[in-house]
The first five atom37 places (N, CA, C, CB, O) and aatype in JSON, in Angstrom:
{
  "aatype": [12, 2, 15, 16, 19, 16, 16, 11, 18, 5, 16, 16, 9, 14, 11, 0, 9, 1, 6, 11, 10, 7, 9, 15, 19, 2, 3, 0, 10, 6, 17, 0, 19, 6, 2, 7, 5, 19, 19, 19, 8, 14, 19, 8, 15, 6, 13, 10, 15, 18, 1, 7, 15, 19, 11, 16, 7, 0, 7, 3, 9, 15, 0, 3, 9, 5, 15, 0, 1, 6, 5, 1, 12, 6, 1, 18, 1],
  "atom_mask": [
    [1, 1, 1, 1, 1],
    [1, 1, 1, 1, 1],
    [1, 1, 1, 1, 1],
    [1, 1, 1, 1, 1],
    [1, 1, 1, 1, 1],
    [1, 1, 1, 1, 1],
    [1, 1, 1, 1, 1],
    [1, 1, 1, 1, 1],
    [1, 1, 1, 1, 1],
    [1, 1, 1, 1, 1],
    [1, 1, 1, 1, 1],
    [1, 1, 1, 1, 1],
    [1, 1, 1, 1, 1],
    [1, 1, 1, 1, 1],
    [1, 1, 1, 1, 1],
    [1, 1, 1, 1, 1],
    [1, 1, 1, 1, 1],
    [1, 1, 1, 1, 1],
    [1, 1, 1, 1, 1],
    [1, 1, 1, 1, 1],
    [1, 1, 1, 1, 1],
    [1, 1, 1, 0, 1],
    [1, 1, 1, 1, 1],
    [1, 1, 1, 1, 1],
    [1, 1, 1, 1, 1],
    [1, 1, 1, 1, 1],
    [1, 1, 1, 1, 1],
    [1, 1, 1, 1, 1],
    [1, 1, 1, 1, 1],
    [1, 1, 1, 1, 1],
    [1, 1, 1, 1, 1],
    [1, 1, 1, 1, 1],
    [1, 1, 1, 1, 1],
    [1, 1, 1, 1, 1],
    [1, 1, 1, 1, 1],
    [1, 1, 1, 0, 1],
    [1, 1, 1, 1, 1],
    [1, 1, 1, 1, 1],
    [1, 1, 1, 1, 1],
    [1, 1, 1, 1, 1],
    [1, 1, 1, 1, 1],
    [1, 1, 1, 1, 1],
    [1, 1, 1, 1, 1],
    [1, 1, 1, 1, 1],
    [1, 1, 1, 1, 1],
    [1, 1, 1, 1, 1],
    [1, 1, 1, 1, 1],
    [1, 1, 1, 1, 1],
    [1, 1, 1, 1, 1],
    [1, 1, 1, 1, 1],
    [1, 1, 1, 1, 1],
    [1, 1, 1, 0, 1],
    [1, 1, 1, 1, 1],
    [1, 1, 1, 1, 1],
    [1, 1, 1, 1, 1],
    [1, 1, 1, 1, 1],
    [1, 1, 1, 0, 1],
    [1, 1, 1, 1, 1],
    [1, 1, 1, 0, 1],
    [1, 1, 1, 1, 1],
    [1, 1, 1, 1, 1],
    [1, 1, 1, 1, 1],
    [1, 1, 1, 1, 1],
    [1, 1, 1, 1, 1],
    [1, 1, 1, 1, 1],
    [1, 1, 1, 1, 1],
    [1, 1, 1, 1, 1],
    [1, 1, 1, 1, 1],
    [1, 1, 1, 1, 1],
    [1, 1, 1, 1, 1],
    [1, 1, 1, 1, 1],
    [1, 1, 1, 1, 1],
    [1, 1, 1, 1, 1],
    [1, 1, 1, 1, 1],
    [1, 1, 1, 1, 1],
    [1, 1, 1, 1, 1],
    [1, 1, 1, 1, 1]
  ],
  "atom_positions": [
    [[19.97, -4.44, -19.86], [20.47, -3.96, -18.58], [20.79, -5.18, -17.71], [19.42, -3.0, -17.89], [20.11, -6.2, -17.82]],
    [[21.74, -5.1, -16.89], [22.1, -6.18, -15.89], [22.16, -5.68, -14.52], [23.42, -6.83, -16.2], [22.38, -4.49, -14.29]],
    [[21.97, -6.58, -13.58], [22.25, -6.17, -12.17], [22.79, -7.53, -11.56], [20.86, -5.54, -11.35], [22.58, -8.61, -12.11]],
    [[23.49, -7.4, -10.38], [24.15, -8.43, -9.78], [23.37, -8.8, -8.54], [25.56, -8.07, -9.51], [22.77, -7.95, -7.87]],
    [[23.39, -10.16, -8.24], [22.61, -10.69, -7.06], [23.77, -10.73, -6.01], [21.83, -12.24, -7.34], [24.87, -11.25, -6.24]],
    [[23.41, -10.1, -4.74], [24.47, -10.13, -3.67], [24.39, -11.42, -2.87], [24.34, -8.91, -2.71], [23.53, -12.29, -3.02]],
    [[25.37, -11.44, -2.01], [25.32, -12.6, -1.03], [23.99, -12.85, -0.2], [26.44, -12.39, -0.04], [23.68, -13.98, 0.16]],
    [[23.25, -11.79, 0.07], [21.92, -11.84, 0.61], [20.83, -12.07, -0.39], [21.64, -10.63, 1.31], [19.66, -12.01, -0.02]],
    [[21.14, -12.32, -1.62], [20.24, -12.52, -2.75], [19.34, -11.33, -2.99], [19.41, -13.74, -2.55], [18.16, -11.45, -3.32]],
    [[20.0, -10.1, -2.8], [19.34, -8.86, -3.24], [19.87, -8.42, -4.53], [19.49, -7.75, -2.25], [20.92, -8.89, -4.97]],
    [[19.17, -7.53, -5.14], [19.66, -6.85, -6.4], [19.08, -5.47, -6.55], [19.31, -7.68, -7.65], [18.04, -5.17, -5.96]],
    [[19.72, -4.61, -7.34], [19.26, -3.27, -7.57], [18.5, -3.14, -8.88], [20.42, -2.32, -7.54], [19.03, -3.5, -9.93]],
    [[17.37, -2.66, -8.86], [16.58, -2.42, -10.0], [17.22, -1.25, -10.77], [15.12, -2.14, -9.61], [17.4, -0.19, -10.18]],
    [[17.56, -1.38, -11.98], [18.21, -0.24, -12.71], [17.32, 0.94, -12.83], [18.64, -0.65, -14.09], [16.13, 0.78, -13.07]],
    [[17.88, 2.15, -12.66], [17.02, 3.42, -12.68], [16.05, 3.5, -13.81], [17.9, 4.64, -12.75], [14.89, 3.87, -13.62]],
    [[16.52, 3.17, -15.03], [15.57, 3.26, -16.06], [14.32, 2.43, -16.05], [16.2, 3.0, -17.17], [13.28, 2.81, -16.59]],
    [[14.46, 1.27, -15.41], [13.38, 0.4, -15.18], [12.47, 0.92, -13.98], [13.94, -1.02, -14.9], [11.24, 0.88, -14.05]],
    [[13.12, 1.38, -12.94], [12.24, 2.02, -11.88], [11.36, 3.18, -12.45], [13.14, 2.59, -10.7], [10.15, 3.25, -12.24]],
    [[12.03, 4.02, -13.16], [11.34, 5.2, -13.67], [10.24, 4.77, -14.65], [12.34, 6.16, -14.35], [9.14, 5.3, -14.58]],
    [[10.5, 3.89, -15.5], [9.5, 3.4, -16.56], [8.22, 2.75, -15.87], [10.21, 2.29, -17.54], [7.07, 2.91, -16.3]],
    [[8.56, 2.01, -14.75], [7.42, 1.32, -14.09], [6.91, 2.08, -12.93], [7.8, -0.05, -13.63], [5.99, 1.61, -12.26]],
    [[7.46, 3.23, -12.65], [6.99, 4.14, -11.51], [7.22, 3.38, -10.2], [0.0, 0.0, 0.0], [6.4, 3.54, -9.3]],
    [[8.3, 2.57, -10.02], [8.7, 1.94, -8.87], [9.38, 2.94, -7.92], [9.59, 0.8, -9.2], [10.26, 3.69, -8.33]],
    [[8.93, 2.95, -6.6], [9.6, 3.82, -5.52], [9.94, 2.97, -4.33], [8.66, 5.03, -5.06], [9.66, 1.78, -4.26]],
    [[10.56, 3.66, -3.42], [10.91, 3.06, -2.22], [9.65, 2.53, -1.41], [11.7, 4.04, -1.42], [8.64, 3.23, -1.27]],
    [[9.78, 1.28, -0.89], [8.67, 0.62, -0.2], [7.68, 0.0, -1.14], [7.97, 1.58, 0.68], [6.82, -0.72, -0.63]],
    [[7.69, 0.18, -2.42], [6.65, -0.42, -3.31], [6.96, -2.03, -3.25], [6.74, 0.24, -4.92], [8.08, -2.49, -3.04]],
    [[5.88, -2.74, -3.45], [5.96, -4.11, -3.43], [6.11, -4.54, -4.88], [4.76, -4.73, -2.72], [5.67, -3.85, -5.8]],
    [[6.78, -5.78, -5.09], [6.98, -6.42, -6.36], [6.33, -7.79, -6.31], [8.47, -6.51, -6.71], [6.28, -8.44, -5.27]],
    [[5.86, -8.18, -7.42], [5.38, -9.6, -7.59], [6.23, -10.33, -8.41], [4.04, -9.69, -8.14], [6.53, -9.85, -9.5]],
    [[6.7, -11.49, -8.04], [7.64, -12.28, -8.71], [7.01, -13.57, -9.22], [8.79, -12.57, -7.81], [6.27, -14.21, -8.47]],
    [[7.24, -13.97, -10.42], [6.77, -15.16, -11.0], [7.71, -15.81, -11.99], [5.54, -14.89, -11.62], [8.59, -15.18, -12.56]],
    [[7.49, -17.09, -12.16], [8.35, -17.78, -13.2], [7.34, -18.22, -14.31], [9.21, -19.1, -12.56], [6.39, -18.98, -14.11]],
    [[7.63, -17.69, -15.4], [6.76, -18.02, -16.64], [7.66, -18.44, -17.72], [5.87, -16.79, -17.14], [8.58, -17.73, -18.13]],
    [[7.34, -19.75, -18.25], [8.14, -20.36, -19.29], [9.57, -20.27, -19.02], [7.87, -19.75, -20.58], [10.28, -19.93, -19.97]],
    [[10.14, -20.53, -17.85], [11.56, -20.55, -17.51], [12.16, -19.3, -17.26], [0.0, 0.0, 0.0], [13.36, -19.25, -16.99]],
    [[11.35, -18.14, -17.34], [11.88, -16.86, -17.08], [11.34, -16.12, -15.92], [11.71, -16.09, -18.18], [10.15, -16.29, -15.65]],
    [[12.09, -15.3, -15.17], [11.54, -14.63, -14.01], [10.81, -13.35, -14.57], [12.7, -14.28, -12.92], [11.33, -12.61, -15.41]],
    [[9.66, -13.19, -14.06], [8.87, -11.93, -14.49], [8.58, -11.21, -13.27], [7.5, -12.24, -15.28], [8.06, -11.84, -12.35]],
    [[8.86, -9.96, -13.11], [8.63, -9.1, -11.95], [7.56, -8.04, -12.31], [9.96, -8.41, -11.5], [7.71, -7.37, -13.33]],
    [[6.54, -7.87, -11.54], [5.57, -6.86, -11.8], [5.44, -5.96, -10.55], [4.22, -7.5, -12.19], [5.36, -6.46, -9.43]],
    [[5.43, -4.58, -10.77], [5.12, -3.79, -9.55], [3.67, -3.99, -9.12], [5.39, -2.27, -9.8], [2.75, -4.13, -9.94]],
    [[3.51, -4.01, -7.79], [2.2, -4.12, -7.2], [1.73, -2.77, -6.78], [2.19, -5.07, -6.03], [2.13, -2.36, -5.69]],
    [[0.84, -1.94, -7.58], [0.39, -0.6, -7.21], [-0.86, -0.77, -6.45], [0.18, 0.33, -8.41], [-1.79, -1.43, -6.9]],
    [[-0.88, -0.13, -5.23], [-2.08, -0.22, -4.32], [-3.06, 0.7, -5.03], [-1.77, 0.25, -2.73], [-2.74, 1.76, -5.56]],
    [[-4.38, 0.13, -4.98], [-5.39, 1.07, -5.55], [-6.03, 1.83, -4.41], [-6.49, 0.3, -6.39], [-7.06, 2.47, -4.61]],
    [[-5.45, 1.76, -3.21], [-6.05, 2.46, -2.07], [-6.33, 4.05, -2.29], [-5.1, 2.26, -0.87], [-7.39, 4.61, -2.03]],
    [[-5.27, 4.61, -2.78], [-5.41, 6.04, -3.07], [-6.4, 6.52, -4.15], [-4.14, 6.52, -3.43], [-6.76, 7.7, -4.23]],
    [[-6.82, 5.55, -4.97], [-7.77, 5.77, -6.12], [-9.07, 6.19, -5.46], [-7.97, 4.43, -7.06], [-9.9, 6.81, -6.12]],
    [[-9.29, 5.85, -4.1], [-10.59, 6.1, -3.41], [-10.57, 7.45, -2.74], [-10.89, 5.0, -2.34], [-11.5, 7.81, -2.02]],
    [[-9.49, 8.23, -2.99], [-9.42, 9.49, -2.26], [-10.5, 10.32, -2.64], [-8.17, 10.19, -2.46], [-10.75, 10.38, -3.84]],
    [[-11.25, 11.04, -1.75], [-12.29, 11.92, -1.99], [-13.58, 11.29, -2.18], [0.0, 0.0, 0.0], [-14.53, 12.02, -2.45]],
    [[-13.78, 9.91, -2.08], [-15.03, 9.25, -2.42], [-15.93, 9.14, -1.18], [-14.75, 7.86, -3.01], [-17.11, 8.81, -1.3]],
    [[-15.37, 9.43, 0.02], [-16.17, 9.51, 1.17], [-16.24, 10.99, 1.74], [-15.61, 8.53, 2.19], [-15.23, 11.57, 2.13]],
    [[-17.39, 11.52, 1.77], [-17.55, 12.89, 2.14], [-17.78, 13.02, 3.56], [-18.62, 13.52, 1.4], [-18.7, 12.35, 4.04]],
    [[-17.09, 13.8, 4.34], [-17.34, 14.08, 5.78], [-17.41, 15.51, 5.96], [-16.26, 13.49, 6.69], [-16.98, 16.35, 5.17]],
    [[-18.04, 15.74, 7.13], [-18.16, 17.21, 7.41], [-17.42, 17.5, 8.67], [0.0, 0.0, 0.0], [-16.87, 16.57, 9.26]],
    [[-17.36, 18.64, 9.09], [-16.73, 18.96, 10.28], [-17.37, 18.29, 11.49], [-16.72, 20.4, 10.42], [-18.59, 18.29, 11.63]],
    [[-16.54, 17.71, 12.38], [-17.18, 16.92, 13.48], [-17.05, 17.57, 14.81], [0.0, 0.0, 0.0], [-16.41, 18.61, 14.92]],
    [[-17.58, 17.05, 15.72], [-17.62, 17.48, 17.13], [-17.04, 16.38, 17.96], [-19.05, 17.83, 17.59], [-17.8, 15.59, 18.51]],
    [[-15.67, 16.28, 18.1], [-14.97, 15.15, 18.74], [-15.62, 14.74, 20.11], [-13.47, 15.53, 18.96], [-15.91, 13.58, 20.42]],
    [[-15.82, 15.88, 20.9], [-16.45, 15.67, 22.25], [-17.76, 15.02, 22.25], [-16.61, 16.94, 22.95], [-18.1, 14.13, 23.03]],
    [[-18.54, 15.54, 21.23], [-19.85, 14.83, 21.18], [-19.72, 13.39, 20.61], [-20.86, 15.64, 20.31], [-20.49, 12.54, 21.05]],
    [[-18.94, 13.09, 19.8], [-18.6, 11.79, 19.26], [-18.18, 10.81, 20.37], [-17.48, 11.94, 18.23], [-18.67, 9.69, 20.48]],
    [[-17.25, 11.31, 21.17], [-16.74, 10.39, 22.35], [-17.9, 10.29, 23.25], [-15.42, 11.0, 23.19], [-18.13, 9.16, 23.69]],
    [[-18.7, 11.29, 23.61], [-19.82, 11.08, 24.53], [-20.8, 10.08, 23.99], [-20.54, 12.39, 24.82], [-21.29, 9.25, 24.75]],
    [[-21.14, 10.13, 22.6], [-22.08, 9.2, 22.02], [-21.51, 7.75, 22.11], [-22.39, 9.6, 20.53], [-22.2, 6.77, 22.42]],
    [[-20.19, 7.71, 21.81], [-19.66, 6.27, 21.86], [-19.68, 5.73, 23.29], [-18.15, 6.18, 21.3], [-19.91, 4.55, 23.51]],
    [[-19.45, 6.6, 24.24], [-19.62, 6.07, 25.7], [-21.04, 5.61, 25.98], [-19.25, 7.19, 26.78], [-21.25, 4.52, 26.52]],
    [[-21.95, 6.38, 25.63], [-23.36, 6.11, 25.83], [-23.84, 4.88, 25.16], [-24.15, 7.23, 25.36], [-24.66, 4.12, 25.68]],
    [[-23.23, 4.67, 23.81], [-23.63, 3.38, 23.18], [-22.98, 2.14, 23.86], [-23.24, 3.41, 21.66], [-23.55, 1.05, 23.88]],
    [[-21.76, 2.34, 24.41], [-21.11, 1.28, 25.12], [-21.82, 0.92, 26.36], [-19.73, 1.64, 25.43], [-21.99, -0.26, 26.66]],
    [[-22.3, 2.05, 27.19], [-23.03, 1.73, 28.33], [-24.41, 1.0, 28.1], [-23.23, 2.95, 29.05], [-24.89, 0.18, 28.89]],
    [[-25.01, 1.39, 26.89], [-26.3, 0.73, 26.7], [-26.11, -0.82, 26.52], [-27.04, 1.36, 25.45], [-26.96, -1.62, 26.91]],
    [[-24.95, -1.19, 25.92], [-24.73, -2.64, 25.77], [-24.65, -3.3, 27.02], [-23.52, -2.93, 25.02], [-25.03, -4.47, 27.07]],
    [[-24.2, -2.74, 28.06], [-24.13, -3.33, 29.39], [-25.18, -3.29, 30.27], [-23.18, -2.84, 30.02], [-25.05, -3.8, 31.38]],
    [[-26.32, -2.69, 29.91], [-27.48, -2.48, 30.64], [-28.5, -3.58, 30.41], [-28.03, -1.18, 30.3], [-29.59, -3.54, 30.99]]
  ]
}
């Protein structure tokens, strides 16, 4: 597969490559030169792999705000 470099040094990743590597809009790519060849790797964030690992219960936002205010006032006493 080929793609062309534009005057702004941009190129299009062929659809088959995007699909095979799971590349989507706003994904990051890591570029490297290895043995005289350009190598591109998708950078997949592991952030979402932590989904559900922190358990939280229903909160009371008013009580939380009041507690934060009280803690802040304690610092200044």
